[in-house]
C-alpha positions, 0 to 999 in steps of 0.5 A: 475535518468533516468525515461526512464528506467522505464517499470512498476509502482508498486502502493500502494493503501491506502494513495497513490491512495487517501489521507487518511483522519481522518475518514478513518484512524479511520475506519482502526484503529477500524477494527484492534482493533475489530480483537484484541478484538475478537481474544484475549478477551482484552478490547478495552483499552487493545487492543489499548495499546498493539497496541501502544507498537508495532506500529509504534515503532517496526513495521511500519505496523499496520497489522503486529502489529495485527498479533503479538498481536493475534498470527496469520499470516500476511495474516490472519491479513489482511483478518480478518481486512478487514472483518470490514473495507469497503474502498469503503464506504468512497471513491468517484469517482476521475476524476483526478485519472482516467485521470492520469492513461490514461496519463500513459497507455504506462506503465505496472501497478501492485498493490503492497499492504498489502491488500485483492484483492477483497476489493481493486478491489471494492475500485478502481472501487469506485474511478472511475478507471478500475481495469483492468489497473493492471496486477496483485495484488502482496500482502499477499494473494500471497506472504504470507508476508507484505511490507516491508518484502524483500520477497514481493519485491522479489515476485514483481521482479519474477512476472515482469521479469524486472530488478530492475531498470525498476520498480518504486514503488509508495507509501505514507510511506517510511518505508513500501513502499519505503525503501526496494524497494530502497535496492532491486534496484528499483526506488521509489516515495513518494506521498502526501509529500513536505518534504525531503525523504531519500529513495525516488528518487522522492517526489511529492505533490500529486499522480496526479503528477506522470506523470510529472516524465516522462516529 
């Protein structure tokens, strides 16, 4: 695997640029349950049972599960969930992350996400990183789909104008972030892991290790 071929880094956000902790995971879950209860009239207990039947067994995306349960589009599920989940309140500045991006400034950067751009911009700022580093946000607001839908990866390719092998997709979930990227011919990196991975070209213990790929 030749890292010198890489020209663009496509970053997931939640669980990738920062490691999800229990309060953050709980906040995401409660936001999703709020959408389900409001859209369907189910009790919280019913909403949680319905969500468990789909996620993670039938779909690796919790937002996809919300969309199916509520009978709404994936984009609508994202927008509705993020009304009740403010990432920036749960994040703190991360000097190591900012320093990492400085080491990678010779490469192009894109946010490749299943979230809403304006809330993600605020969260990136809260981490102490300049959102201007990222050329664009490829996500459900522009693609109409969620990762791991193949259309999301085709949209990334269409935007960049680069060969598939010139992309490095970085994420914390193999099924959502990396498996389809690998099938598309992109290079892949799993972060916050030390376990063997089926779909990752590189497995890193922290996101701060990404520059090591390039020597």
